[in-house]
C-alpha positions in Angstrom: -9.5 -27.3 -34.6 -7.8 -24.1 -34.7 -7.2 -22.1 -31.1 -9.2 -19.6 -32.3 -12.3 -22.0 -32.3 -10.7 -23.3 -28.7 -11.0 -20.2 -27.2 -14.6 -20.0 -27.8 -14.9 -23.4 -26.2 -12.6 -22.1 -23.2 -14.6 -19.1 -22.9 -18.1 -21.2 -22.4 -16.5 -23.7 -20.3 -15.5 -20.9 -17.9 -18.7 -19.2 -17.6 -21.0 -22.4 -17.5 -18.8 -24.9 -15.9 -16.8 -23.1 -13.7 -19.3 -20.2 -12.7 -17.1 -17.3 -13.6 -17.8 -14.1 -13.4 -18.9 -11.9 -16.6 -15.6 -9.5 -15.9 -13.5 -12.9 -15.3 -14.6 -14.4 -18.6 -14.3 -10.8 -20.3 -10.1 -10.7 -19.2 -9.5 -14.0 -20.4 -11.0 -13.2 -23.8 -8.9 -9.8 -23.7 -5.9 -11.6 -22.8 -6.1 -14.8 -25.1 -7.3 -12.8 -28.1 -4.5 -10.3 -27.9 -2.0 -13.7 -27.6 -3.5 -15.1 -30.5 -3.2 -12.0 -32.4 0.5 -11.5 -31.7 0.8 -15.7 -33.1 -1.0 -14.6 -36.2 1.1 -12.0 -37.2 4.2 -13.5 -35.9 3.6 -16.4 -38.1 2.2 -14.6 -40.7 -0.9 -16.8 -40.9 -5.0 -16.4 -40.5 -5.4 -18.7 -37.9 -3.5 -20.6 -35.2 -3.2 -24.6 -35.5 -2.3 -26.3 -32.2 1.2 -27.4 -33.5 1.8 -23.5 -33.5 1.3 -23.0 -29.8 4.7 -23.9 -28.8 6.7 -22.5 -25.8 8.7 -20.7 -28.4 6.5 -19.2 -29.7 4.3 -17.8 -26.0 8.1 -16.9 -25.0 8.3 -14.6 -27.8 4.9 -13.4 -26.6 6.4 -12.6 -23.4 8.9 -10.9 -24.4 7.0 -8.6 -26.7 4.8 -7.8 -23.9 7.9 -6.8 -21.8 9.0 -4.6 -25.1 5.8 -2.8 -25.0 6.2 -1.7 -21.6 3.2 -3.5 -20.1 3.3 -3.5 -16.4 4.7 -6.8 -14.3 1.1 -7.2 -13.1 -0.3 -7.4 -16.5 1.9 -9.7 -17.7 1.5 -11.6 -15.0 -2.4 -12.0 -15.6 -1.7 -12.5 -19.8 0.5 -15.3 -18.7 -1.5 -16.8 -16.3 -4.5 -17.1 -19.0 -2.3 -18.7 -21.5 -1.4 -21.2 -18.7 -5.1 -22.0 -18.3 -5.7 -21.6 -21.7 -3.3 -24.8 -22.3 -4.5 -26.8 -19.6 -8.2 -27.2 -21.0 -6.6 -27.4 -24.3 -4.6 -30.6 -23.0 -7.7 -31.9 -21.3 -9.9 -31.6 -24.8 -7.2 -33.4 -26.1 -6.3 -30.7 -28.6 -2.5 -30.2 -26.9 -0.2 -33.0 -26.1 1.3 -30.9 -23.2 1.2 -27.5 -22.1 3.5 -25.3 -23.7 3.1 -22.7 -21.1 4.1 -24.6 -18.3 7.7 -24.0 -18.4 7.3 -19.9 -18.8 8.1 -17.9 -15.7 6.6 -14.5 -15.0 7.9 -11.4 -13.8 8.8 -10.4 -10.1 5.6 -9.1 -8.7 6.3 -6.5 -6.1 4.4 -6.7 -3.5 1.9 -3.8 -3.0 0.4 -3.3 0.7 -3.0 -2.1 0.4 -4.0 1.2 1.3 -6.7 1.5 3.9 -8.2 4.0 6.6 -7.4 4.3 10.1 -10.3 3.9 12.8 -10.6 7.4 13.2 -11.2 8.0 9.3 -13.5 5.5 9.4 -15.4 6.9 11.7 -15.2 10.4 9.9 -16.6 9.1 6.8 -19.3 7.2 8.6 -20.5 10.4 9.8 -20.3 12.3 6.8 -23.6 11.5 5.1 -26.7 13.7 6.8 -29.5 11.0 7.4 -32.2 13.7 7.7 -32.8 12.9 3.5 -34.2 9.8 1.7 -30.2 10.1 -0.1 -28.2 10.4 3.2 -30.3 7.8 4.8 -29.2 5.2 1.9 -25.8 6.4 1.7 -25.3 5.9 5.8 -26.9 2.8 5.4 -25.0 1.7 2.2 -21.4 2.9 3.9 -21.9 1.0 7.1 -22.9 -2.0 5.4 -19.4 -1.9 3.2 -17.6 -1.6 6.1 -19.4 -3.8 8.7 -19.4 -6.7 6.4 -16.2 -6.2 4.2 -18.1 -6.1 1.0 -16.9 -5.9 -2.3 -18.7 -2.8 -4.6 -20.3 -5.5 -6.6 -21.2 -7.5 -3.4 -22.7 -4.4 -1.9 -25.1 -3.2 -5.0 -26.3 -7.1 -5.3 -27.9 -7.1 -2.2 -31.7 -7.6 -2.1 -33.8 -7.5 0.6 -34.2 -11.3 0.7 -30.6 -11.7 1.6 -30.9 -9.3 4.7 -31.9 -10.7 8.3 -31.2 -7.7 10.5 -33.0 -9.3 13.4 -29.3 -12.1 13.1 -27.2 -9.3 12.1 -26.6 -11.6 8.7 -26.6 -10.9 5.3 -26.5 -13.5 2.2 -23.5 -12.3 0.1 -23.0 -13.5 -3.7 -19.3 -13.1 -4.1 -17.0 -13.9 -6.9 -17.7 -17.3 -9.3 -21.3 -16.6 -7.6 -20.3 -18.4 -4.3 -22.6 -17.2 -1.4 -21.1 -16.7 2.0 -22.7 -15.3 5.2 -21.4 -11.7 6.4 -21.6 -10.2 9.4 -24.1 -6.6 10.4 -22.7 -5.1 13.5 -25.2 -2.9 15.5 -24.5 0.4 13.6 -24.9 -0.9 10.5 -28.4 -2.5 11.5 -29.3 0.7 12.7 -28.7 2.5 9.9 -30.4 -0.2 7.6 -33.2 -0.4 9.5 -33.6 3.6 9.2 -33.4 3.3 5.5 -35.4 0.6 5.0 -39.0 3.0 5.2 -37.0 5.6 3.5 -36.6 2.9 0.2 -40.3 1.9 0.1 -41.6 5.5 0.3 -38.8 6.1 -2.6 -40.3 3.0 -4.6 -43.8 4.2 -3.9 -43.1 7.4 -5.4 -41.2 6.3 -8.5 -44.2 4.2 -9.1 -41.5 1.3 -9.5 -40.3 -2.6 -7.6 -37.3 -3.7 -7.1 -35.5 -6.2 -5.1 -32.5 -4.2 -4.7 -31.6 -2.9 -0.9 -29.8 -0.2 -2.4 -31.8 2.2 -5.0 -31.3 5.1 -7.5 -33.8 8.2 -7.2 -35.8 6.4 -10.0 -35.9 3.2 -7.6 -33.4 1.1 -9.7 -30.5 -0.6 -8.4 -27.9 1.4 -7.5 -24.6 0.8 -9.8 -21.2 0.6 -8.5 -20.3 3.5 -10.8 -22.6 5.2 -8.8 -21.5 4.3 -5.2 -17.6 5.5 -6.3 -18.9 8.2 -7.1 -20.7 9.5 -4.0 -17.8 8.2 -2.0 -15.9 10.6 -3.6 -18.1 13.1 -2.4 -18.0 12.2 1.3 -14.3 11.8 1.2 -13.9 15.6 0.0 -16.5 16.6 2.5 -14.5 14.6 5.5 -11.5 15.9 4.5 -10.1 12.5 3.7 -7.9 11.1 1.2 -9.2 10.8 -2.4 -7.3 7.6 -3.1 -9.5 6.1 -1.1 -12.2 3.4 -3.3 -15.2 1.4 -2.2 -12.6 -1.5 -2.0 -10.6 0.5 0.6 -13.6 -0.1 3.2 -12.9 -3.4 2.5 -9.0 -3.4 2.8 -9.6 -1.3 6.2 -12.2 -4.1 7.6 -9.7 -6.8 7.4 -7.1 -4.5 8.4 -8.7 -3.6 11.7 -10.2 -6.6 12.2 -6.4 -8.5 12.5 -5.6 -5.3 14.5 -7.6 -6.3 17.1 -6.8 -10.0 17.2 -9.3 -11.8 15.0 -8.4 -15.3 13.7 -6.8 -14.9 10.2 -9.2 -18.0 9.1 -12.3 -16.1 10.3 -11.2 -13.2 8.2 -10.5 -15.5 5.6 -14.4 -16.6 5.7 -15.4 -13.2 6.2 -14.0 -11.6 3.4 -15.0 -15.0 1.3 -11.2 -15.4 0.2 -10.2 -18.8 -1.8 -6.6 -19.0 -0.6 -5.6 -18.0 2.6 -2.7 -16.6 0.7 -4.8 -13.7 -0.7 -5.7 -12.8 3.5 -1.9 -12.7 4.5 -1.6 -9.7 3.0 -3.3 -8.2 5.9 -0.7 -9.6 8.1 1.6 -7.5 6.2 -0.2 -4.2 6.8 -0.1 -5.2 10.6 3.5 -6.1 10.8 4.5 -3.1 8.7 2.6 -0.8 11.5 4.2 -2.5 14.4 7.4 -2.3 12.7 7.2 1.7 12.3 5.9 1.9 15.8 8.9 0.0 17.3 11.0 2.3 15.4 10.1 5.4 16.2 9.5 4.1 19.9 12.5 2.1 20.9 16.0 3.6 21.8 17.7 1.3 20.1 15.8 0.6 17.1 17.5 3.1 14.9 
């Protein structure tokens, strides 16, 4: 078997057996296609045999990525993809051992996520004018995004059958098609309750039928790109940081919960994080804010 054929099997395995999202499969395909292309050029071969896939070759690939000035995050992702591919090939009996295991990735700089303060979130949520159908939708959309801490893909993927406004819960399909329950606060429930009649009227006008909660003017499902565009407009209207993205509201949701004393395990569950380490980045945010306050206020801090 060539490694090109092995890659095709690996991508199928990711999609069908591990339920990886299309975005994840695409990312692995791009990363590993680049690694195989490097190997072909380096070895002067038309295809790569398992015996060619050595630690020495992969170390040269990582060195080349550094020379091309790829970011540390990109290099780390490429290396993770190569490790996963090697692990798969070992399980398939194609390789005797994984040549990527001994490779070390670049030291990652820990970046704290950008988030909005509570007053800024309140400004943003008040920006849409709910008197028209679009403003009603946008108010409900932003309230839901922040109240439930959703990813934008989860938001636009919401169907009417997923929402129970009486109990204030929604079924969310997250990464890897895993389902979780998310909570809606009173403001989000109120905004959604106001939007749903407008939604029905919109579908009637458009002569359309869609299960989606959030619709465009033609009655079709709203896209993640559209959410980004409408958010940008409301940020400008509210005079808020234009760096803010839909994901910023998810960061803000987690930060505000932990600031208020929420249990980190509960926040992990609400966010749908597989690992607690992913959630712990928000504790660094809150700790840094405490340190900043301490340095400003304590007479012996300077």
